[in-house]
N, C-alpha and C positions, 0 to 999 in steps of 0.2 A: 535671620532665623528661618529654618525650613518650614514649609507648609505643614509637614507632619508634626513638628514641635508646636505649631500653633493650634493643634487639635483638629486639623482638617483631614478628611479622608480622600485620598487621591484615586481618581479613576482615569481610564484612557480618554474619556469624553467629558468628564465633569468633575467638579470639586464638591465634596460633601462636607458640611460643617457639623460639628458635634452639637447636639442640643444642650441647653443649659443644664449643668449638673444638678441644679436645684429644681428642675422642672417636674420631677416626680419623686415622691418620698421613698426611702428605703423600705424594704420589707420589715415589718415590725419585729421579726425574729432576729434581725441583725443588730448588733450593738454598735454604739458610736464611741467605743473606747479607743484609746490611742492606737494607732496603726502598729501592726506587728513589726518588730525590729529585725530586719533581715541582715544576714551576715554581709559585711562589706567586702566587695571585690576590689582588686587592684585596678580593674578596668572601668568599673562603673559602680554607682550606688543605685539601688533599686528605687524607682519612682513610680510605683503603682498608682493607678487611679484610686481615689478614696473608696469607691465601692468595691474594687478588687481587694484592697487592703482589708476592709471589713469582712469580706467573704472568706479570705484566707484565715483571718483571725478567728472567725466563727468555726471554721473547720478544725483549727487547733484546739480551741476551747472545748469543743464537743468531742474531742478525742476520736475523730474519724480516722480509722486505721489505714495505713498504706495498702494499696492494692496488692503489692508483692507479698504481703503477709497473709493474704486471704485465699481461700478456695474460690473458684468461679461462682459457686452457689452462694457462698457467704457475701461475696462482692456484689452480687445482684441484689441481695437483701439490703445492703448498705446503700447502694445506688438509688434504689426506689425510696428508701427512707429519707435520704438527704433531699431528693427532689420533692417529696411530699411536704417536708418541713419548710422548704423554701419557696413553695408555690401556693398562692392563694387560689381559692375556688373561683374561677372566672365565669362570667355570664356568657351565654351563647344563644343567639337568636336563629342560627341556621340549623341545618339538619345534619345529624351524625348517624352513620349506619355502619355496623360491623358486618363483614362479609368474608366468606371463604372463597379463595381463588384457586381453581383447579391447577395442579402442576403436574408435569410429566414425571414419570418414574415412580418408585415405591414410597416416596417420602410423605405423601399426602398433601392436602390443601395448605395454602399459605393464607394466614389471616391478615386482613387489612381493615383499616378504619377510614371511612370516607366522610369528608367534611364538605358539605355543600352550602355556601354562604347565601344562596338565593334559590328561588324556584326555577329560574331560567337557566338554560344550559350555558356553561362557561368553559373556558379552556382548562386543561388539566395540569396539575403539579404533583408529581410523585415525591414523597418524602421518605428518606432512608435514615433512621435514627443512628446516632453515634453510640459509643460505648466499647470501642476497640474490638468489635466483632464478637465480644464476650458478654457485654452488659446491654441493658436497654430493652424496652418493649413499647407497645402502643401507648400505655398509660404514662410512661416517663416523658414522652414528647407530646402529650395531649394538648397542653396549653400552647406551646409554640405552633402546633399545627392549626389551632383555632385562630391564632393571630395571623398566620400566613393566609388562611382562607379569607379572613376578613380584610386583611391588608391588600391582598392581590386580587380579590374577587374571583379567584379560581377554585375549582373543585380540587381539594387536596386529598390524595390517597396515601395514607401512612402504612408502611409495610412492616409486618412482623416476621422478618426473615429468620432462618435458622441460625442459631448462635454456636460459636466455638466454646470450648473444645469438643463438645459433643458432635459438632458438624464442622469439620475443618474446611479450609479453602479448597475448592471454589464454591462451596454450598451457598454462602450468603450472596455472592455475585449472581449465581444462577437463579436464586429465588427472586432477587430484585429485577433481573432481566425478564424472567417469566411473567412477573406481575406487570411490568411495563408493557410487554407485548399484549397481555390479556386486556389491560386497561385501554390500550389503543384500539383493540378489536371490539371492545364492548363500551366504548365511550358513551354512546347514546343511552345505554342501559343504566349507567350510573350518573346520568345528567351532565355529561361533559361533551366537549368538542375535541375531535381527534387532532385538528390542526393546532400548531404551536405548542405541542406538549413539551413540558419541561421536567427535568429531574433535579432533585435537590437533596442535600444531606449535610450533616455536621460531623466532623472528625472522621471516624471510620465510615460513617454514612456518606461523607463527602468523597471518600475513596470509592465507595460503591457507586455513587452517582457518576464519577469519572469513568469507572470501569464499565458501567452499563452504557455510557455514551460510546465507548470504544466498541463494545460488543454489538451494539445496535448498528454501527457502521459496518462491522465485519459481516454480520448476518443479514444485512440489508432490511432490517425492520427491528423495532418500530421507528417511525420518524420522530426524532427528537430535535426540537428547535433551540433549546437552551439548557445549559447545565449550571446550577447554582452550587458552588463548592464552598462550604463554610469551614474554615481552617481544616482542610482535608489532609489526610495522610496520602502522600503521592509517591513516596519512595521508601520501601522497607529496607533498602540497602544503604540508606543514608548514614554515613559514618560520622557526620558532623554532630548529630545529637548525642553520640556517645561521650563527647567531651563538653556537652552543653551544661553550664552551671544550673543546678536545680533552683538556685535563688532567682534565676531569670525565667523560670517556667514553673512556678509553684503549684499550678493546678494540673500539670502533666509532666511528670519527671522521667528521667532516664529509666529508672526501675519500672515505672508504669508501662513505658513503651516496650521494654523487653518482656514484661509479663503478658501484654496483649499479643505481641507478635509470636511469642512462644506458644500461646494457646491456639492461635489462628493457623499458623503455617506448620505443615507436617514435614516437609523436606526443604533443605537449604536451596535447592534449585528453584523452588517456587517463589523465593524472595524476589527474583528478577522477572517473574511472569508479568506480562503487561497488564493482566487483570488484577494483579496484586499490587504492583508498582507501576501505575500508569505512565510515569515519567520515563520508564525504561523502553517504551515503545519508540521505534525509530521514526515512524511516519505519523504525525499528528494532524496532517492536512485533512480538510473536509469535516472536521468535528463541529458540533454545535457551538454557538457563541457561549462565552463563559463569564460569570461573575465570581470572583474569589474574594472571600471575606477573611481577614486575618486580624490577629490580636498581637500587640507589641511583645508581651511577655508570654510567649508560647514557643515551645520547642519545635513546633512544626512550621513556623512562619517562613523560615529560610527556604524550605523545600516547597512550600506553597508558592512563593514568589518565583522560584526556579521553574515550577511547572507553568506558571503564567507566562514567563519568558519563552518557554518552549512552545506554548500554544501560539503566542504572537508571531514567533519566527516561522511557524507553519501557516500563517495567514488567517488564523482564527481571531475573531473579534473578542477582545478580553477587556473587562473592567475589573478594577481592584479597589476594594473598600477596606482601608486599614484603620484599626481602632487603637490609638495610642493609650498606653496605660492599662489596657485590659489583659485578661488571662484566657487561656484555653477554657472552653465550656460556657462562655458568657451568654451565648445566643439562646441556650435552652433554659436559662434562668431569668426570664423577663421581669420578675418581681424583685430581683436583686440588682440587675444591671439595666439601667435606663437605655443604654445603647443597643440592647437587644431589640427594642422597639424601633430604633433608628435603622438597624440592619433590616428589619422587615420592610421598612419604607424603601430602602435601597433595592431590595429584591423586587418589590412592586414596580419601582421605576424601571428596573432592568427588564422585567418581563413585559412591561407595557411597550417597550421599544423593539421587542422581537417582531420581525417582519413575518 
């Protein structure tokens, strides 16, 4: 039996074991009714983790509408509502500060939220939220950012970049890059240390973290030591997902992907832009070390692993943490998925090893 089937998470340098499934209770809002019955495929039968099954069942029972049927504005309302319903109010002993970061051009300042876990200066971790470049804000990822600050001991800077379709590519990338540069230049001001700065993001935010790493290399600043890519979108031209069964990616479907990309990209030639599809870049040498976190039942897992392979081939140190049975989006719902906490621990271990 493979290590993956045994519930282990494989890295280039170590093996991660899944915590006990009973180590932490489900969120009280999730029911323990029989798992949803997915359509059987001739190739496989869905074997979701019990918490993932309950999550999908909850989405269906509560009539959460498909993204493709909503306007971006309505989708943002639903996204915030679901997150609020599935997130408990967490305790926080550190310092939180909202701040405006000046940005070049006529678009105005970029809002950020800074989480300082202690009064002493510590290394910096920038966080770019997911949501297909269309959804998300500082509040939606408030809880994961608190966990990251506590778990890593780093000052976490969460970025409220401009969203599509109001602001098409490359607005989000430029915002995240400009904040990264500002944070490096003002590290002392926000209680951080410039050395060993890392970027992190989930889904579209992982795409932005990868793109910022490329951009920082191309523009020779700021210095980025590590990139943490949580089920990132790395290839907008990926034709494989067009034939990917929705049963095997219940939390991010083909229609969802098309909806996101359609709102984000203005011209077809931008699909292959290296800052939109990092895997399209021919030379990946000299990039920061990377940790990629993937879920088994996620339409993006194949392209995530392909990007990890490309980075390794370019001589970049890569670790891969794979979570059997889980679905896209698990990381930002720590009260629903126990392994979100395990993923925070893996991120902390990865960052502690950065030279």
